N, CA, C and O atoms as a CHARMM CRD file, in Angstrom:
* protein
*
  312
    1    1 MET  N     -5.30900 -13.45300   7.88000 PROA 1      0.00000
    2    1 MET  CA    -4.90100 -13.12900   6.54200 PROA 1      0.00000
    3    1 MET  C     -3.49900 -12.52700   6.68800 PROA 1      0.00000
    4    1 MET  O     -3.10500 -11.92800   7.68800 PROA 1      0.00000
    5    2 THR  N     -2.76300 -12.76800   5.52200 PROA 2      0.00000
    6    2 THR  CA    -1.30400 -12.39300   5.58600 PROA 2      0.00000
    7    2 THR  C     -1.31200 -11.01000   4.85000 PROA 2      0.00000
    8    2 THR  O     -2.30500 -10.52200   4.31100 PROA 2      0.00000
    9    3 LYS  N     -0.16400 -10.49300   4.89900 PROA 3      0.00000
   10    3 LYS  CA    -0.05000  -9.14000   4.09300 PROA 3      0.00000
   11    3 LYS  C     -0.15800  -9.45800   2.62700 PROA 3      0.00000
   12    3 LYS  O     -0.67500  -8.63200   1.87500 PROA 3      0.00000
   13    4 LEU  N      0.24300 -10.46900   2.23000 PROA 4      0.00000
   14    4 LEU  CA     0.08900 -10.78500   0.85200 PROA 4      0.00000
   15    4 LEU  C     -1.40700 -10.97500   0.46200 PROA 4      0.00000
   16    4 LEU  O     -1.76700 -10.68000  -0.67700 PROA 4      0.00000
   17    5 ASP  N     -2.23000 -11.43000   1.32100 PROA 5      0.00000
   18    5 ASP  CA    -3.70800 -11.62900   1.04100 PROA 5      0.00000
   19    5 ASP  C     -4.23300 -10.16100   0.98200 PROA 5      0.00000
   20    5 ASP  O     -4.96800  -9.84800   0.04600 PROA 5      0.00000
   21    6 TYR  N     -3.89800  -9.25600   1.92200 PROA 6      0.00000
   22    6 TYR  CA    -4.46300  -8.00400   1.80200 PROA 6      0.00000
   23    6 TYR  C     -3.86200  -7.26700   0.58500 PROA 6      0.00000
   24    6 TYR  O     -4.62800  -6.60800  -0.11800 PROA 6      0.00000
   25    7 ALA  N     -2.62000  -7.32500   0.30200 PROA 7      0.00000
   26    7 ALA  CA    -2.10800  -6.78900  -1.02400 PROA 7      0.00000
   27    7 ALA  C     -2.87100  -7.30500  -2.19000 PROA 7      0.00000
   28    7 ALA  O     -3.19900  -6.45300  -3.01600 PROA 7      0.00000
   29    8 LEU  N     -3.22000  -8.54500  -2.41900 PROA 8      0.00000
   30    8 LEU  CA    -3.83900  -9.08500  -3.48900 PROA 8      0.00000
   31    8 LEU  C     -5.33600  -8.54700  -3.46600 PROA 8      0.00000
   32    8 LEU  O     -5.88800  -8.34000  -4.54700 PROA 8      0.00000
   33    9 ALA  N     -5.93900  -8.34000  -2.40400 PROA 9      0.00000
   34    9 ALA  CA    -7.35200  -7.90300  -2.17300 PROA 9      0.00000
   35    9 ALA  C     -7.28500  -6.44100  -2.66300 PROA 9      0.00000
   36    9 ALA  O     -8.19300  -6.07200  -3.40800 PROA 9      0.00000
   37   10 LEU  N     -6.42600  -5.66800  -2.36800 PROA 10     0.00000
   38   10 LEU  CA    -6.31800  -4.26300  -2.69400 PROA 10     0.00000
   39   10 LEU  C     -6.05700  -4.13100  -4.27900 PROA 10     0.00000
   40   10 LEU  O     -6.59800  -3.26200  -4.96200 PROA 10     0.00000
   41   11 ALA  N     -5.15900  -5.10100  -4.78400 PROA 11     0.00000
   42   11 ALA  CA    -4.79100  -5.07000  -6.14100 PROA 11     0.00000
   43   11 ALA  C     -6.02100  -5.46400  -6.98500 PROA 11     0.00000
   44   11 ALA  O     -6.19700  -4.91100  -8.07100 PROA 11     0.00000
   45   12 SER  N     -6.94200  -6.47100  -6.49400 PROA 12     0.00000
   46   12 SER  CA    -7.96000  -6.92900  -7.20600 PROA 12     0.00000
   47   12 SER  C     -9.08500  -5.75700  -7.40300 PROA 12     0.00000
   48   12 SER  O     -9.95400  -5.81400  -8.27200 PROA 12     0.00000
   49   13 ARG  N     -8.95200  -4.76900  -6.54100 PROA 13     0.00000
   50   13 ARG  CA    -9.89700  -3.69500  -6.42900 PROA 13     0.00000
   51   13 ARG  C     -9.38800  -2.53900  -7.42700 PROA 13     0.00000
   52   13 ARG  O    -10.08400  -1.54500  -7.63200 PROA 13     0.00000
   53   14 GLY  N     -8.15000  -2.72300  -8.02700 PROA 14     0.00000
   54   14 GLY  CA    -7.52200  -1.86600  -8.90800 PROA 14     0.00000
   55   14 GLY  C     -6.61400  -0.77400  -8.35400 PROA 14     0.00000
   56   14 GLY  O     -6.21700   0.18900  -9.00900 PROA 14     0.00000
   57   15 PHE  N     -6.31100  -1.04100  -7.00300 PROA 15     0.00000
   58   15 PHE  CA    -5.16600  -0.09800  -6.33400 PROA 15     0.00000
   59   15 PHE  C     -3.91100  -0.58300  -6.85400 PROA 15     0.00000
   60   15 PHE  O     -3.66800  -1.78400  -6.97400 PROA 15     0.00000
   61   16 LYS  N     -2.97400   0.50000  -7.21800 PROA 16     0.00000
   62   16 LYS  CA    -1.65200   0.19700  -7.69100 PROA 16     0.00000
   63   16 LYS  C     -0.87100   0.32600  -6.29000 PROA 16     0.00000
   64   16 LYS  O     -0.83600   1.34300  -5.59700 PROA 16     0.00000
   65   17 ILE  N     -0.24500  -0.91600  -6.00900 PROA 17     0.00000
   66   17 ILE  CA     0.35800  -1.12400  -4.82800 PROA 17     0.00000
   67   17 ILE  C      1.95200  -1.34900  -4.84900 PROA 17     0.00000
   68   17 ILE  O      2.51400  -1.80500  -5.84500 PROA 17     0.00000
   69   18 ILE  N      2.58500  -1.02000  -3.75900 PROA 18     0.00000
   70   18 ILE  CA     4.20900  -1.14100  -3.66900 PROA 18     0.00000
   71   18 ILE  C      4.49100  -1.93500  -2.35300 PROA 18     0.00000
   72   18 ILE  O      3.68900  -1.82200  -1.42600 PROA 18     0.00000
   73   19 PRO  N      5.44700  -2.62800  -2.24100 PROA 19     0.00000
   74   19 PRO  CA     5.96800  -3.04600  -0.93600 PROA 19     0.00000
   75   19 PRO  C      6.67200  -2.12300  -0.27900 PROA 19     0.00000
   76   19 PRO  O      7.48500  -1.47100  -0.93500 PROA 19     0.00000
   77   20 ILE  N      6.53600  -1.88200   1.02800 PROA 20     0.00000
   78   20 ILE  CA     7.29800  -0.90600   1.88200 PROA 20     0.00000
   79   20 ILE  C      7.89300  -1.74200   2.95900 PROA 20     0.00000
   80   20 ILE  O      7.37300  -2.78700   3.34900 PROA 20     0.00000
   81   21 ARG  N      9.11200  -1.19800   3.47200 PROA 21     0.00000
   82   21 ARG  CA     9.92500  -2.04000   4.37100 PROA 21     0.00000
   83   21 ARG  C      9.01900  -2.49200   5.56900 PROA 21     0.00000
   84   21 ARG  O      8.26400  -1.62700   6.01300 PROA 21     0.00000
   85   22 GLU  N      8.99700  -3.61000   6.09200 PROA 22     0.00000
   86   22 GLU  CA     8.21900  -4.03500   7.32900 PROA 22     0.00000
   87   22 GLU  C      8.34900  -3.10900   8.39500 PROA 22     0.00000
   88   22 GLU  O      9.48500  -2.71800   8.66400 PROA 22     0.00000
   89   23 GLY  N      7.40700  -2.70000   9.03300 PROA 23     0.00000
   90   23 GLY  CA     7.40900  -1.83200  10.29000 PROA 23     0.00000
   91   23 GLY  C      7.57200  -0.38800   9.87400 PROA 23     0.00000
   92   23 GLY  O      7.67600   0.45600  10.76400 PROA 23     0.00000
   93   24 ALA  N      7.60400  -0.03300   8.62400 PROA 24     0.00000
   94   24 ALA  CA     7.89000   1.42400   8.21800 PROA 24     0.00000
   95   24 ALA  C      6.82000   1.89300   7.41300 PROA 24     0.00000
   96   24 ALA  O      5.99100   1.08200   6.99900 PROA 24     0.00000
   97   25 LYS  N      6.71900   3.28600   7.09400 PROA 25     0.00000
   98   25 LYS  CA     5.81900   3.88700   6.26100 PROA 25     0.00000
   99   25 LYS  C      6.36700   4.23000   5.03200 PROA 25     0.00000
  100   25 LYS  O      5.66600   4.38900   4.03300 PROA 25     0.00000
  101   26 PHE  N      7.84200   4.38100   5.04000 PROA 26     0.00000
  102   26 PHE  CA     8.56900   4.79500   3.99500 PROA 26     0.00000
  103   26 PHE  C     10.06200   4.25200   4.13400 PROA 26     0.00000
  104   26 PHE  O     10.37100   3.97500   5.29300 PROA 26     0.00000
  105   27 PRO  N     10.88700   4.08200   3.32300 PROA 27     0.00000
  106   27 PRO  CA    10.76500   4.10400   1.88000 PROA 27     0.00000
  107   27 PRO  C     10.17500   2.87100   1.23000 PROA 27     0.00000
  108   27 PRO  O     10.06900   1.82500   1.87100 PROA 27     0.00000
  109   28 PRO  N      9.79300   2.97200  -0.01700 PROA 28     0.00000
  110   28 PRO  CA     9.24100   1.64200  -0.68700 PROA 28     0.00000
  111   28 PRO  C     10.46800   0.69200  -0.84800 PROA 28     0.00000
  112   28 PRO  O     11.62400   1.10800  -0.76800 PROA 28     0.00000
  113   29 GLU  N     10.17800  -0.45900  -1.05200 PROA 29     0.00000
  114   29 GLU  CA    11.30000  -1.47500  -1.28300 PROA 29     0.00000
  115   29 GLU  C     11.76500  -1.64800  -2.74700 PROA 29     0.00000
  116   29 GLU  O     12.64500  -2.43900  -3.08700 PROA 29     0.00000
  117   30 ILE  N     11.02100  -0.74800  -3.66000 PROA 30     0.00000
  118   30 ILE  CA    11.39100  -0.87500  -4.93400 PROA 30     0.00000
  119   30 ILE  C     11.87800   0.47900  -5.46700 PROA 30     0.00000
  120   30 ILE  O     11.27200   1.49400  -5.12400 PROA 30     0.00000
  121   31 ARG  N     12.81700   0.54600  -6.19500 PROA 31     0.00000
  122   31 ARG  CA    13.57200   1.71000  -6.59600 PROA 31     0.00000
  123   31 ARG  C     12.57500   2.71600  -7.42600 PROA 31     0.00000
  124   31 ARG  O     12.38600   3.88100  -7.07800 PROA 31     0.00000
  125   32 HSD  N     12.05700   2.20000  -8.39400 PROA 32     0.00000
  126   32 HSD  CA    11.18800   3.17500  -9.33600 PROA 32     0.00000
  127   32 HSD  C      9.77400   2.91100  -9.02100 PROA 32     0.00000
  128   32 HSD  O      9.02200   2.54100  -9.92300 PROA 32     0.00000
  129   33 TRP  N      9.34800   3.07100  -7.80800 PROA 33     0.00000
  130   33 TRP  CA     7.98400   2.69500  -7.39200 PROA 33     0.00000
  131   33 TRP  C      6.84500   3.35700  -8.11300 PROA 33     0.00000
  132   33 TRP  O      5.80200   2.73500  -8.31800 PROA 33     0.00000
  133   34 PRO  N      7.02200   4.66400  -8.52500 PROA 34     0.00000
  134   34 PRO  CA     5.86100   5.28300  -9.17400 PROA 34     0.00000
  135   34 PRO  C      5.52900   4.59600 -10.55900 PROA 34     0.00000
  136   34 PRO  O      4.39800   4.63300 -11.04400 PROA 34     0.00000
  137   35 GLN  N      6.46200   4.04900 -11.07800 PROA 35     0.00000
  138   35 GLN  CA     6.39300   3.39500 -12.40400 PROA 35     0.00000
  139   35 GLN  C      5.99900   1.83100 -12.11100 PROA 35     0.00000
  140   35 GLN  O      5.22800   1.25600 -12.88000 PROA 35     0.00000
  141   36 GLU  N      6.46500   1.27100 -11.15500 PROA 36     0.00000
  142   36 GLU  CA     6.42600  -0.04600 -10.92400 PROA 36     0.00000
  143   36 GLU  C      5.20000  -0.50400  -9.96400 PROA 36     0.00000
  144   36 GLU  O      4.91400  -1.69700  -9.85800 PROA 36     0.00000
  145   37 ALA  N      4.54300   0.43800  -9.32000 PROA 37     0.00000
  146   37 ALA  CA     3.25700   0.13600  -8.62600 PROA 37     0.00000
  147   37 ALA  C      2.25200  -0.63300  -9.40500 PROA 37     0.00000
  148   37 ALA  O      1.97600  -0.18800 -10.51900 PROA 37     0.00000
  149   38 THR  N      1.68900  -1.66600  -9.01600 PROA 38     0.00000
  150   38 THR  CA     0.87600  -2.45700  -9.88400 PROA 38     0.00000
  151   38 THR  C     -0.30000  -3.06600  -9.10400 PROA 38     0.00000
  152   38 THR  O     -0.33300  -3.23500  -7.88600 PROA 38     0.00000
  153   39 ASP  N     -1.32800  -3.39000 -10.05900 PROA 39     0.00000
  154   39 ASP  CA    -2.45900  -4.19300  -9.55700 PROA 39     0.00000
  155   39 ASP  C     -2.48400  -5.58100 -10.21500 PROA 39     0.00000
  156   39 ASP  O     -3.48400  -6.29700 -10.16400 PROA 39     0.00000
  157   40 ARG  N     -1.48700  -5.88900 -10.75700 PROA 40     0.00000
  158   40 ARG  CA    -1.39200  -7.33200 -11.35000 PROA 40     0.00000
  159   40 ARG  C     -0.94800  -8.35800 -10.40200 PROA 40     0.00000
  160   40 ARG  O      0.10400  -8.29200  -9.76600 PROA 40     0.00000
  161   41 GLU  N     -1.79000  -9.29500 -10.34100 PROA 41     0.00000
  162   41 GLU  CA    -1.71600 -10.35700  -9.27400 PROA 41     0.00000
  163   41 GLU  C     -0.30100 -11.22200  -9.35100 PROA 41     0.00000
  164   41 GLU  O      0.27100 -11.58600  -8.32300 PROA 41     0.00000
  165   42 GLU  N      0.15000 -11.48100 -10.54800 PROA 42     0.00000
  166   42 GLU  CA     1.46700 -12.21600 -10.52600 PROA 42     0.00000
  167   42 GLU  C      2.67100 -11.49600 -10.15100 PROA 42     0.00000
  168   42 GLU  O      3.66800 -12.09100  -9.74100 PROA 42     0.00000
  169   43 ILE  N      2.60500 -10.08500 -10.29400 PROA 43     0.00000
  170   43 ILE  CA     3.63000  -9.20900  -9.93200 PROA 43     0.00000
  171   43 ILE  C      3.54600  -8.96200  -8.52100 PROA 43     0.00000
  172   43 ILE  O      4.59100  -8.95100  -7.87100 PROA 43     0.00000
  173   44 VAL  N      2.34900  -8.74700  -7.91300 PROA 44     0.00000
  174   44 VAL  CA     2.24000  -8.52500  -6.46500 PROA 44     0.00000
  175   44 VAL  C      2.69400  -9.87800  -5.77800 PROA 44     0.00000
  176   44 VAL  O      3.35500  -9.76300  -4.74600 PROA 44     0.00000
  177   45 ARG  N      2.43100 -11.03500  -6.20400 PROA 45     0.00000
  178   45 ARG  CA     2.93800 -12.17400  -5.61900 PROA 45     0.00000
  179   45 ARG  C      4.44100 -12.29300  -5.58000 PROA 45     0.00000
  180   45 ARG  O      4.99700 -12.85600  -4.63600 PROA 45     0.00000
  181   46 ARG  N      5.14000 -11.74800  -6.63900 PROA 46     0.00000
  182   46 ARG  CA     6.47900 -11.90500  -6.74200 PROA 46     0.00000
  183   46 ARG  C      7.09700 -10.75100  -5.75900 PROA 46     0.00000
  184   46 ARG  O      8.12800 -10.93400  -5.11200 PROA 46     0.00000
  185   47 MET  N      6.35700  -9.57300  -5.72800 PROA 47     0.00000
  186   47 MET  CA     6.96800  -8.58600  -4.83400 PROA 47     0.00000
  187   47 MET  C      6.85300  -8.86400  -3.37500 PROA 47     0.00000
  188   47 MET  O      7.66500  -8.39300  -2.57800 PROA 47     0.00000
  189   48 TRP  N      5.89400  -9.59600  -3.02500 PROA 48     0.00000
  190   48 TRP  CA     5.79200  -9.95300  -1.64800 PROA 48     0.00000
  191   48 TRP  C      6.39000 -11.27400  -1.38000 PROA 48     0.00000
  192   48 TRP  O      6.73100 -11.51300  -0.22100 PROA 48     0.00000
  193   49 GLY  N      6.55900 -12.14000  -2.27500 PROA 49     0.00000
  194   49 GLY  CA     7.24900 -13.33100  -2.19700 PROA 49     0.00000
  195   49 GLY  C      7.16900 -13.94200  -0.71000 PROA 49     0.00000
  196   49 GLY  O      6.07800 -14.11900  -0.16900 PROA 49     0.00000
  197   50 THR  N      8.25300 -14.22200  -0.14900 PROA 50     0.00000
  198   50 THR  CA     8.16600 -14.75800   1.33500 PROA 50     0.00000
  199   50 THR  C      8.27700 -13.78100   2.27900 PROA 50     0.00000
  200   50 THR  O      8.31100 -14.09900   3.46800 PROA 50     0.00000
  201   51 GLY  N      8.34600 -12.50700   1.89600 PROA 51     0.00000
  202   51 GLY  CA     8.54700 -11.27700   2.88500 PROA 51     0.00000
  203   51 GLY  C      7.24200 -11.06300   3.52800 PROA 51     0.00000
  204   51 GLY  O      6.22700 -11.69600   3.23900 PROA 51     0.00000
  205   52 ASN  N      7.32600 -10.08900   4.46200 PROA 52     0.00000
  206   52 ASN  CA     6.23800  -9.49600   5.19100 PROA 52     0.00000
  207   52 ASN  C      6.12100  -7.95300   5.11100 PROA 52     0.00000
  208   52 ASN  O      5.90200  -7.22000   6.07500 PROA 52     0.00000
  209   53 ALA  N      6.29100  -7.57600   3.87300 PROA 53     0.00000
  210   53 ALA  CA     6.41100  -6.05000   3.61500 PROA 53     0.00000
  211   53 ALA  C      5.13000  -5.42400   4.05900 PROA 53     0.00000
  212   53 ALA  O      4.09800  -6.09300   4.09900 PROA 53     0.00000
  213   54 ASN  N      5.16200  -4.16700   4.39100 PROA 54     0.00000
  214   54 ASN  CA     3.86200  -3.32600   4.49000 PROA 54     0.00000
  215   54 ASN  C      3.40200  -3.05500   3.10600 PROA 54     0.00000
  216   54 ASN  O      4.10100  -3.23300   2.10900 PROA 54     0.00000
  217   55 ILE  N      2.19000  -2.61700   3.10600 PROA 55     0.00000
  218   55 ILE  CA     1.42500  -2.23100   1.81000 PROA 55     0.00000
  219   55 ILE  C      1.44500  -0.76000   1.49500 PROA 55     0.00000
  220   55 ILE  O      0.98000  -0.00700   2.35100 PROA 55     0.00000
  221   56 GLY  N      1.90900  -0.26500   0.41300 PROA 56     0.00000
  222   56 GLY  CA     1.79400   1.15000   0.02600 PROA 56     0.00000
  223   56 GLY  C      0.94100   1.12900  -1.10200 PROA 56     0.00000
  224   56 GLY  O      0.90900   0.17100  -1.87400 PROA 56     0.00000
  225   57 ILE  N      0.14900   2.29400  -1.24700 PROA 57     0.00000
  226   57 ILE  CA    -0.92400   2.46600  -2.20800 PROA 57     0.00000
  227   57 ILE  C     -0.21500   3.78800  -3.11700 PROA 57     0.00000
  228   57 ILE  O      0.18300   4.78200  -2.51000 PROA 57     0.00000
  229   58 HSD  N     -0.12400   3.70300  -4.36800 PROA 58     0.00000
  230   58 HSD  CA     0.18600   4.81600  -5.21900 PROA 58     0.00000
  231   58 HSD  C     -1.14000   5.56300  -5.21700 PROA 58     0.00000
  232   58 HSD  O     -2.18700   5.02700  -5.58200 PROA 58     0.00000
  233   59 CYS  N     -1.05900   6.78800  -4.80200 PROA 59     0.00000
  234   59 CYS  CA    -2.32400   7.60900  -4.81600 PROA 59     0.00000
  235   59 CYS  C     -2.35000   8.54900  -5.87800 PROA 59     0.00000
  236   59 CYS  O     -3.01400   9.57200  -5.70900 PROA 59     0.00000
  237   60 ARG  N     -1.74400   8.37700  -6.93900 PROA 60     0.00000
  238   60 ARG  CA    -1.83300   9.28600  -8.14000 PROA 60     0.00000
  239   60 ARG  C     -3.15500   9.20000  -8.64500 PROA 60     0.00000
  240   60 ARG  O     -3.71400   8.12500  -8.86000 PROA 60     0.00000
  241   61 GLY  N     -3.74700  10.49300  -8.87100 PROA 61     0.00000
  242   61 GLY  CA    -5.13600  10.48800  -9.37100 PROA 61     0.00000
  243   61 GLY  C     -6.24200  10.41500  -8.26300 PROA 61     0.00000
  244   61 GLY  O     -7.42300  10.48900  -8.60100 PROA 61     0.00000
  245   62 MET  N     -5.91800  10.28500  -7.05900 PROA 62     0.00000
  246   62 MET  CA    -6.96700  10.08000  -5.89900 PROA 62     0.00000
  247   62 MET  C     -6.90900  11.18300  -4.98600 PROA 62     0.00000
  248   62 MET  O     -5.82800  11.68300  -4.67500 PROA 62     0.00000
  249   63 ALA  N     -8.07000  11.61800  -4.51100 PROA 63     0.00000
  250   63 ALA  CA    -8.00300  12.49600  -3.36000 PROA 63     0.00000
  251   63 ALA  C     -8.00800  11.57700  -1.96600 PROA 63     0.00000
  252   63 ALA  O     -8.86700  10.71200  -1.79500 PROA 63     0.00000
  253   64 VAL  N     -7.09800  11.81600  -1.11500 PROA 64     0.00000
  254   64 VAL  CA    -6.87100  10.93400   0.08700 PROA 64     0.00000
  255   64 VAL  C     -6.99900  11.86200   1.19200 PROA 64     0.00000
  256   64 VAL  O     -6.47100  12.97400   1.17900 PROA 64     0.00000
  257   65 ILE  N     -7.74500  11.38100   2.21200 PROA 65     0.00000
  258   65 ILE  CA    -8.01200  12.11200   3.57100 PROA 65     0.00000
  259   65 ILE  C     -7.24700  11.10700   4.55800 PROA 65     0.00000
  260   65 ILE  O     -7.58400   9.92600   4.63400 PROA 65     0.00000
  261   66 ASP  N     -6.25600  11.61700   5.26700 PROA 66     0.00000
  262   66 ASP  CA    -5.66600  10.91600   6.27000 PROA 66     0.00000
  263   66 ASP  C     -6.20600  11.45600   7.77700 PROA 66     0.00000
  264   66 ASP  O     -5.85200  12.52300   8.27800 PROA 66     0.00000
  265   67 VAL  N     -7.08900  10.54300   8.35800 PROA 67     0.00000
  266   67 VAL  CA    -7.65600  10.87400   9.52800 PROA 67     0.00000
  267   67 VAL  C     -6.94100  10.15500  10.61800 PROA 67     0.00000
  268   67 VAL  O     -6.88700   8.92600  10.65800 PROA 67     0.00000
  269   68 ASP  N     -6.41400  10.90800  11.46900 PROA 68     0.00000
  270   68 ASP  CA    -5.57200  10.37800  12.65200 PROA 68     0.00000
  271   68 ASP  C     -6.25400  10.82700  14.01200 PROA 68     0.00000
  272   68 ASP  O     -6.05900  11.91200  14.55900 PROA 68     0.00000
  273   69 PRO  N     -7.03600   9.87500  14.44200 PROA 69     0.00000
  274   69 PRO  CA    -7.94200  10.06700  15.69500 PROA 69     0.00000
  275   69 PRO  C     -7.14200  10.36300  16.86900 PROA 69     0.00000
  276   69 PRO  O     -7.65000  11.07700  17.73300 PROA 69     0.00000
  277   70 ARG  N     -5.84800   9.87500  17.04000 PROA 70     0.00000
  278   70 ARG  CA    -5.01700  10.19500  18.13100 PROA 70     0.00000
  279   70 ARG  C     -4.60400  11.69600  18.12400 PROA 70     0.00000
  280   70 ARG  O     -4.06300  12.19600  19.11000 PROA 70     0.00000
  281   71 LYS  N     -4.84700  12.34400  17.08600 PROA 71     0.00000
  282   71 LYS  CA    -4.54100  13.70700  17.15000 PROA 71     0.00000
  283   71 LYS  C     -5.86000  14.61100  16.79200 PROA 71     0.00000
  284   71 LYS  O     -5.79300  15.72000  16.26200 PROA 71     0.00000
  285   72 GLY  N     -6.94700  14.01500  17.13200 PROA 72     0.00000
  286   72 GLY  CA    -8.17200  14.91500  16.88400 PROA 72     0.00000
  287   72 GLY  C     -8.78800  14.91300  15.52900 PROA 72     0.00000
  288   72 GLY  O     -9.74000  15.63600  15.23400 PROA 72     0.00000
  289   73 GLY  N     -8.11500  13.93300  14.57100 PROA 73     0.00000
  290   73 GLY  CA    -8.54900  14.04200  13.19600 PROA 73     0.00000
  291   73 GLY  C    -10.05400  13.57500  12.95300 PROA 73     0.00000
  292   73 GLY  O    -10.75400  14.08000  12.07600 PROA 73     0.00000
  293   74 ASP  N    -10.50200  12.53600  13.83500 PROA 74     0.00000
  294   74 ASP  CA   -11.94200  12.27400  13.73600 PROA 74     0.00000
  295   74 ASP  C    -12.84100  13.47000  13.99800 PROA 74     0.00000
  296   74 ASP  O    -13.83100  13.65900  13.29100 PROA 74     0.00000
  297   75 ALA  N    -12.51500  14.29000  15.00700 PROA 75     0.00000
  298   75 ALA  CA   -13.31700  15.34600  15.33900 PROA 75     0.00000
  299   75 ALA  C    -13.38300  16.32900  14.26600 PROA 75     0.00000
  300   75 ALA  O    -14.46400  16.80600  13.92200 PROA 75     0.00000
  301   76 SER  N    -12.17400  16.68500  13.66800 PROA 76     0.00000
  302   76 SER  CA   -12.03600  17.58300  12.64600 PROA 76     0.00000
  303   76 SER  C    -12.80200  17.15600  11.24600 PROA 76     0.00000
  304   76 SER  O    -13.40500  17.97600  10.55500 PROA 76     0.00000
  305   77 LEU  N    -12.69000  15.77100  10.93300 PROA 77     0.00000
  306   77 LEU  CA   -13.53600  15.15900   9.92500 PROA 77     0.00000
  307   77 LEU  C    -15.05700  15.37900  10.01300 PROA 77     0.00000
  308   77 LEU  O    -15.76300  15.65400   9.04300 PROA 77     0.00000
  309   78 ALA  N    -15.50800  15.21900  11.35100 PROA 78     0.00000
  310   78 ALA  CA   -16.78600  15.33900  11.61200 PROA 78     0.00000
  311   78 ALA  C    -17.26600  16.78200  11.40800 PROA 78     0.00000
  312   78 ALA  O    -18.44500  17.07500  11.60900 PROA 78     0.00000
């Protein structure tokens, strides 16, 4: 699967997503990302175009737990 495929799969589940520079966690590739994060297929296709951007999820309204097993996060979560 390509990153576009993953982006579309997340968007189809209602996640508002944004492209992030390939190989990075930040910054988003779009300037006004909080307002432009989207779950609309046609916009996601345009945002990823021919690129291979990473996928960011706008987490507004969500509770997110970031478990990092390399730093003992899995044990802390358990």
